[in-house]
N, C-alpha and C positions, 0 to 999 in steps of 0.2 A: 410351580410356585412363582408368582410374579416377583421380579426384583424390586426391592425397595429403592425408590428414586433417590432418597437421601443418601443411602449407602453408595450408590453409583457415583453421585456427585462428589462425595468425600473421597472415594477411592481415586477418582480422576484428579481431584484437587491435591491430594497428598503426593502423588507421583509428579505432578506438574511443579509443585512447590520445591521438592527435592531437586528436580532437574534445574529449575531456575536458580536455586541457591548455589549449586555447584558451578553452573555456567556463568552467572553474572559475577559472583565473587571471585571465582577462579580465573576467569578470562578477561574481566573488564574493570571492576572497581577495587578489588582487593579487600582484605580484612579491615584495613584502617579507615575506609570510607564509612561515615556515620550511617549511611543508608543500609549498609551490610547487616546491621543489627536485626532488620526485619526478615533477613533471609538465613539466619543462623539456627533455625529451629528444625532442621532436617531430622535430627534424632527424635524429636517429639513427634514429627510426622510419621516416622516409622512405628512408634509406639501406638499411635492412633490406628495405624494399619493392623498391628497385631490384634488390637481389640476388635476391629471389624472382621478380621479373618476368623477369629474364634466364634464371633456372632454368626457369620454367614455359614461356616462349616456346620455349626449346630442346627441352623435352620434347615440346611440341606439334609443332614442326617436324620432329623426328626421326620422329614417328609418321606425318606426312603432309606432304611438301614441296609447297608451293603456289606458283604464279607470283606475282611481285612485285605486279602490279596487283590481284590478288584479295586478297593479304595486306594491301595498302594500304587497300583498301575495308573489310576487316574491322576493321582498326585504327582507321580513321576513324570508323566508326559505333559502335565501342566507346567511343571517347574523346569525340567531339564533342557528341552530343546533350545529355548532362548538363552538360558543360562550357559549352555555350551557354546552358543554363538558369541556371547560376551567374552568367554574365556578365550575362544579362538581369535577374536579381534585383538585382545591384549597380547596374545602370543605372537601374532603376526607383527604387531607394532613393535614389540621388543626385539624380534628378529631383524626387522628392517633397520632399526636405528642402533643395533649392536648391543642392546642391554642383555645381561645374563639371564638365563632361565633357571629359576630356583625350582628344582624338581619336587622337593618336599612340599613347597608351598602350592605348586600346581596340583599335585595329586591330593593334597589335603583339601583344597577347594573342590575338586571333583567329587570327593567323598563327604562334602558338607561339614568340614571341620574348621572353617575359617572364622576369624573375628579380627578386631582391630587391636593388635598388640601394643600399639603406641598409646592407647587410651585405657586399656584394661589389663589387669595382671593375669598371669597363668594362661595366656592364649596358646592354643595348640599350633596353629599356623596363621599368618597374616592373610588378608585378602590378596588375591593375585592381580595386582595392578588396577583394582576396581573397588574402591572403598565401600561403595554402595552394597556390595555383595555380603557384607557382614551379617545383615539381617536374614539372608536366605538360609544360613545354617540354623538359626533359631527357628525360623518358620518350618523348615524341614523336620526338625526333631519334635516340634510341637505337633505336627501332623502325625508323626509316628507314635506319639503318646496318646493321641486322642481316642482311637478305636479301642485299644486295650483298657484304658481307664473308663470309657463309656460303657464297657461290658459289665462293670460292677453295678450292683444294685445301689450302693451308696457311693456313687462316682464322685460326688463333690467332697466327701470325706477323704477318699483316696487322694484326690488332687490336693487337698489341704495338707495332708501328711507329707506328700512329696515336696510341696512348696516350702513348708515350715522347716522340715529337716534340711533341705538344700540351703535355705537362707541361714540356718544356724551354722552349718559346716562352712558355707562361703564366708561367713563372718570371721571364722577362725582360719580358714585356708582358702583364700579367694583365687580359685582357678576356674577355667572355662567349663569343666565337666560338671561343676555345681552351679555355675551361672545359668546354664541352659534351663535346668529344672526350676531354678528360682524364678527366672523370667517367665516360665510356663504359667505362673500365677497371673501375669498380665493377660496372656492369651486366653487362659481359662476363664478369666473375668468376663470376656466376651461371650463365652459359652453360657455362663450363668445368666448374663444379661439377656441372651436370647430366650432362655427358659422363662425368665421373669416377664419378658415382653409377650411371649406366646400365651402365658397363663394370666395375662392382664394383672400382674402383680408388681409392676414397675413403680416403685415408690422410694423415697429417700430412706425410709426405715429399712426396707428390704435390701437396698444396695449397700447400706452401711453394715447390716447384719450378715448378709450372704456373700458380699463381694469385697468391700474395702477392708473390713476387719480381718477376715480369714486369709485373704490372698495378697493384699497389698500393704497393710499396715506394718506387720512384723518385719518384712524385709526393709521397709523404709526406716524403721527405728534402728535396726542393726547398722544400716548404712550411715545414718546420721551419727550414731555413736562412733563409728569408724572414722568419720570425717573430723570428729572432735579430738581423736586420739592419735591420728596419723597425719603427716604432712602431705600436701597435694599442691600441684602447680597451678591449676585453673579449674573453672567450672566444667570444662570439657573432658576431664579425665577422672579416673577412679579416685575416690568413691562418690564425688559429687555428680559424675555423669549418671551413675545408677540411681542416685537420689532424684535427679531430673526425670529419669525414665518412669520410676514408680510414682513420683509426684504428679507428673503429667497424666498418667493413666487415671489417677483419682480425679483430677480436674476434668478430663474428657468425659468420664462417666457421669459426673455431676452435671456438666453442661448438657449432656445428652438427655438426662431426665428433665432438667429445667426446660430445655428447648421443646421436648415432647409435650410437656405440660402447657406450653404456650402455642401448641399446634403448629410447630415448626415455622414460626413467624420469620419472614425474611428468606425462606428457602428459594423463591424464584430468582433471587440474586445469585445463588450458587448453582442453579439448575443447568446453565451452560456447561459446567464442568462434567456433566454426564457424558458429553461427547468424547472426553478423553478416556473414560473408564474402559472402553473395549481394548485399548492398547496401553493401558497404564502400567501393566507389568513389564511390557517390552520397553517402554520409556524409562522405567526405573533401572532395569538391569543393563540397558545398552547405552545410556546417555553418556557416561564417563568415557568408555573406550571410543565412542563416536566423536566426542569432543576432542580427545587426544589426536585422533586421526584427521578429522575434518578441519579443525581450527587452524593448524599451521598452513594448510593448503589455501584456504580462503583468505587468511591474513596476508599471505604472500602476494596474492593477485589483487586484493581490494584493500585500500588504505583506510577508507571511511569506517569508523568503528560502529556506527549505527547500521550501515549496510552489512557489515560483518555479522552483527548480532542477528539481524533478520534472516539472512541467508543460512547461517549455521543452525539457528533454531528451527527454521523451516525444514532443512534437510534431516535433522535428527528426529523431529516429529514424524516426518514422512517415512523415513526408514523404519522407525519403531512401529508405525501404523501398518506398513506393508508386511513386516515380519510377523507381527502378532495376528493380524486379521487374515492374511493370506497363507504365509508359511505355516504358522501354528495351526490354523484350521485345516490345512492339507495334512499335516501330521495326525491331527485328531481323526480325520476321515479315514486315513489309511490304517491307523491302529485300531480304531473302535468300530469300523464298518463291518468287519467280519463277525464280531461279537453281536452286533445289532441284527445282522441277517440271521445268525444262528438262533438268537432269541425269538425272532419273528417266526422262523420255521417251527420251533418248538411250540409256540403259541398257536400257530395254525393247525399243526398236526394234532397235538393234545392226545386224547385217547380215541379219536375218531379216524379210522383208516381211510375213509372217503376223502378226507382233507389232504391226503398225500398227493393227489393229483394236482391240487392247487399249489402245493409247495414245490413240486417239480417244475411247474410252469414258471414260478418265480426264479428258480435256479437257472433255468435256461435264459 
């Protein structure tokens, strides 16, 4: 299946936006600079990625349905290698500067239980020195739910029940265990969007009936009611943060349908972002620990802030590129090469003994 160029561009753009937001605001201009307002929507960028992830996973699954264990293996080796490197970088940084290592937080992150406790209630463990990792726990458990739910004949009904019940309980008892399945409605919206796209049924009527109302509207209403009855500090914390997430999901879906109806007008402007897509995951999970490590070193030797920005950004992009396109690809070849060879041998042999000679030649 050919990749959709628009998805590649958006995938690269979201990772770049999150990186630049953390880098520019955190290291150069600060939150008080008026320009920072344009870089404060990293949370919404993650929600856009959730939608795209559900969309792409469904496209791939429609093409070739695979057993759950094989799917789990592919997802594990797609997520964990660079994720573990990001954890290792933070661990080394903390040891070097003498910061304590919180064992519970470390192991909670390794088992994908992390979230941002300062922004949301009922968090199991905080992110281990890398706030960008909050979304990985969501993504991981979305992956784990996908195959079991897809096995049902009425898969959308099952997904709706999970989302609605979770939203109801979260309204009463807001903890992370219910926040994951409630947010699954955002990710599954991408799955339904893919089905509508493949069936050529992408219309405002269908997205309202099959996506927005069943998966996004009820959680939004519960969260809005919570915001009216409970005090909150800012738009970046519970419950307004969750309202931003579900609201942005609705906006992104509407924009996608409108943009498609206008034949993706203006897409050439975004096309260069496709170049970032092959290492977008690496850039996302690695940029914060790399900033922590590289920024003090470069700042010590170079006084000019513009030169600092260029050099640090270049190094982070280069390291992310090398780790995802070289290291990650090496991991993939080592892990999946044996399976591919075994599959080829079975295909060649089949039920014809004469083909055994050809298989032995390949083995040699």
